[in-house]
VODOVEX-12959 format. One record per residue (C-alpha): residue in one letter; x negated, y negated, z. Coordinates in steps of 0.05 Angstrom, whole numbers, plus 5000, padded with zeros to 4 digits. Layout:
! residues N
AXYZ...
This chain:
! residues 521
M231013309229D228613199301E221712939300W216012729254E210112389285H205211989237A203111299225I206110999163G206110309123E210909779138D214309589072A219310009035P218410038960E222509718912A228010188888P228010278810A234810328776P236611088767R238311358699V245311618697T247912258670R254812608680P256013348666A261713468619P267913758651D271514338630S278314338599A281514308665G277813658683V273013938733T266614358724N266115068750A272714988791D275115528838P280215928792R284715938855G285715198849C283114948917G277215028965L277715199041S281014649085R280914649160R286715129168H282515669131F277315659188R277416019251K271916089307V268516759308S263316609364E262716059414N258315819472G251716109443F254516809439G256416709514D249916409530G249415659523Y241815689520N243015939447S242615239419Y241815319342A244315819291H237815689262S237716209206M243116639172C242717189123Y247317729095F243918419096K246919139089G253918899100G252518509163V251617759182F245417629217V243916979257G237216769285T237816329346S233315789377R233615729453A234015179504T231414649456M233914039494A231514299564L224214419534L224313729499G226013399567G221113829608G215613749554H215812989546K214112539604G218411939597G222612309545M229211949566K225811289552D223411499486V230311649461S233611089501L238211559543D240411399616A241212119631W238212709601P243613109566V242213769598E240013979665L232613969681D229614289743K223114549766R224315219731V222614939661Y216115299641T216515769696D216716539689A224016569705F225716029654E221616399600T224817049614E232116779618A232616169574A226816139522R227216819488A229616759418E234717259395I237817539332W245017749328R248918169279L256418139261D259918719233P265318289196P270718829190A270418959263G269118269283A263918509334W257318139348T251118569374R244618269395V239418679355Y233318349376R229717929431A223317579430P218317949470M214417659531V207017569523H201017219555A198416589531E190816419522D191116139591G194316759622T201216419626R207016909614M211716649562S216716829508R212916949446D218316619401L222516049416G226816099355Y228016449285R228415869232A228816249168M230916909139C231617259071V232017919036F225818118999Q222318738975G214418648974T210019128939S209019569002D216519579016P219920188996E226719818993P229119079005A228118879078L230518289122Y224617809133V224917309189S220216759208A219016609282W218315919315S212116069360R210015679422S204315159424K200415609469G201616239428V197616539368G201716239314M208016409276Q209817139269L213417369206M217918009221R221618509178S226919019187R229219539137D235619749176G237719089212E236519429280H229219519286F224118939277E216918989269P211318469255A210118339180G202418149177P198617839232P200817209268G199816529234L199316359159G191816469145D187815929180L193315419182D195415109249C202715289240T207815459291S213815529247T216715519176R223615279154S224115659089L223116349063I224616328989V224616878939F222316708868K219817198811D218517748858M214617318905L215817028975F214516298986T214115919051S211415269080P209415089147T213914599179G211614599252A205214509287T202714479360G203713819403G211213839396R210813729323Q216614219306N218413889241A212013609211S206314049204G202013499171I200313989116A204413939052A202814619029V206715178997L204415899007V205716518966S205417278978R207317868938D206518318997P207417929064A207018529107S199718569089G198717839113D196017649045W198216929032E195316408981L196015688970A201115568913N199814808907T194414298924N195014078993G200213458996F200913508922G195313018919N199012478964P196312469033R202712109059N206712769044L207113039115G210113739098V214814119049F221114079088E225814439038M225214918979L229915198929A229515728874T233115688810E233116108751E227415718721Y223815348773L221915348848Y223114658876A219714348937G221513738974T217213339018A217312959080N214312269070L215911719122A212011179084Q214611239014G220511679017Y221212408998E218412718934L221113288890W216213798857R217814388816T213714988784R215315578739A210115968782E206516258723G199516578722E195916598786P196316108845P195315528857F200715408804E201814798760W207014328791E210613748761C213413168804V220512998783L222712468837T218611998879E220411458933G226311828958A229711798890G228911048889R231310908962G224310898991R223111019065F230411019084S230611709052Q224411979094G225512729078L228913179032V232813569082S237513999040M238114228969V242814668928E244214808856F251314698834N254514658763G247814668730A245114058774L241014028838Y244313658895L239313318942G241013119014S236512619050G235312459123I231812039174Q228012359232K230712349303G237812429282G238011799240I234611279286D227011269278K225310719328Q217910849318N218210659248K224110169252I228510539205G236010649221P241110749243A242210939172G246311489138P243511969086E244311929012L246512508964V243212468896R244712928838F238613108795N239113378725P233613898711E234513838635D232213108628G229812878697S235412378707Y239412298769D245511978797V247011708868V253312118888M253811808955G250111258985E249110498993R245910328925R250310038871T249110308799E252610248735A256210888749G255510988825P255411148877L259711648840S263911828900N264811088919M262611268989L257410989031P251611339065G253711949107W260411929073N262011259106N259411499173V253411109202F252611669257A250612169205G243012239207S242112739152I245813199104Y243313799142K245514379101M249314519035G252015139005V256615408948H262515848961D267916078912G266015538861W266214958913L260414568944Y260514469018A255714009055G254513899127T251713329169Q247813209230D251412699274W248612319330M254812029360V255312489418F248812199447L253011599465L255711979522W249211909560R248311149549D250710599591M254410139543E253409559588R245809579574L246309579499D244708869479S246008899404P251408769358A253109509354G252709559427R257008959440L262009279396L262009959431Q262709589497R269609379474M271610099457E273210699500V266811099478S269011799507D275611769470L271911549406I266912159414E272212649427A276112459366S270112319319G263812609351G260913289321Y258513429251D262313279187L263513829134W265613589063R267513969001T267813828927C269114238865D265713728815G260513388856E263712718855N270412748888W269912978961V274713149016P273313299088V274213989119T272713719189R270013059216S269613249286G265313899289F271414319289E274013919348N267813999388P263413339393Y257613769420N257014119354H251513629334G249913889264V251414409209R245114829214N247315399161I252515519108L252616229089S257016509032T258617249038P263917729008H267717659072G268016859071V263616289086Y260316239154I258515569187G253115579238S251914969284Q246614609323N249114509394Q243714449447F248314179503G248714799547P249415139594R249914519639S250713799614A250613099647F257512799661E258312109685V262712129748E262411389760P258210849729G250910979738R251711659773W251012309732E252813009754Y250813649717R256414129708D257714769666N259414599594P263715109564R263214749496G255514759497G251715289456T251915419381E258615619346I260016049284W265915869242L268816309187G272516039129T276816509088R283916549054D285017209091
């Protein structure tokens, strides 16, 4: 969760005590346990792609999908370079002494757009282990005549058959440029040829991207989570849209805007279960809200609010970043914008919470977090699984009866801070440590697993030994194993401190997204 920009209130609401419920274990003492006895540990994972598929500008494995026997990955490109080039004084805003990646006069030039900013889609043939780039964003002209990449990234994918589709197709949502004509939805019937699915944009909404494409009851649901002005994660429109035939461009509002709460800045995450479609909001002032609908009748549908105020934590759970269904319950991962330190709104550093919601009676448990309850936190672990550098629970997924959860971790950004200038208790503590060694040992995302939702063990706490692996952006379960796609925007050239106060940009062979495969084979 990189950035939401909105004015909010100052006081966090008082947290009500949660109602506690526990699912009954099976005869083996765990619910829905893997019949083979254990989940995947570090030794079961191997790297199947590195350095952004050989191009460090591929910063995110922003979307992943299994389609026609292949693993598809949509990338987002050069995000750190564009952020630094597009924000005057950007280093001051994020309190860095050196910008993490090299910036030069080429940013926003024709050469940069052609080489660095064109989003890509890659396909893996799992038996052969071979990756193929199957799509690259086209070059277009903006309204001002500027030549640019149409798409900066591909943030969501799903398999869906609309009313005009002869068979299920791969649908992909594009992250469009601010100077462009709006988000473009694409589809492919064969995984090799991609075509526009409807006109750009989502109706008349000022939308540049969406984070979710969710199939529920033969309908496709999405929500704008990006707008112009650098608001890549907050559209300011908490709207859910629905279509039975997205190829026609026919979208309707599935809810009332903001669910009636103007402080809901957007719908950041959605999840479909057998009975309900769930939508989690971003709300910096009060904490996230969770809504659900059966999507019966004609839109807009009737929605029920089942959680408010960040499940009782208030504005320290600004957004519902990830959701997954596991053992009949919903697991909800929170986050704080800008990687866990929202200086504008005076929140953080503070780690995320994990909450378990019971759909049957609306009760919830704090599984991992700071709040002490009668039976929790159930894991006996503090926010971020005892890691203050965890800004959000970025992604969760289920594979072979185990729940996996990955974080977004901001420790690596300490590489670009002068420790002598940190005048705070945390800064003075860091001054007494060898920060580079700490980052090498503990930087990078954390990946955890559990078979019962309460007892958690780590798979990796160092981004698979790469501190530049900033976050777990995707967890994809397939018949070939579980794929982990990373956020790693520190390529192709990063800043290295060659002596105190003097920085030098060098090739970074560990920059760019990585894909890891977990399997017992």
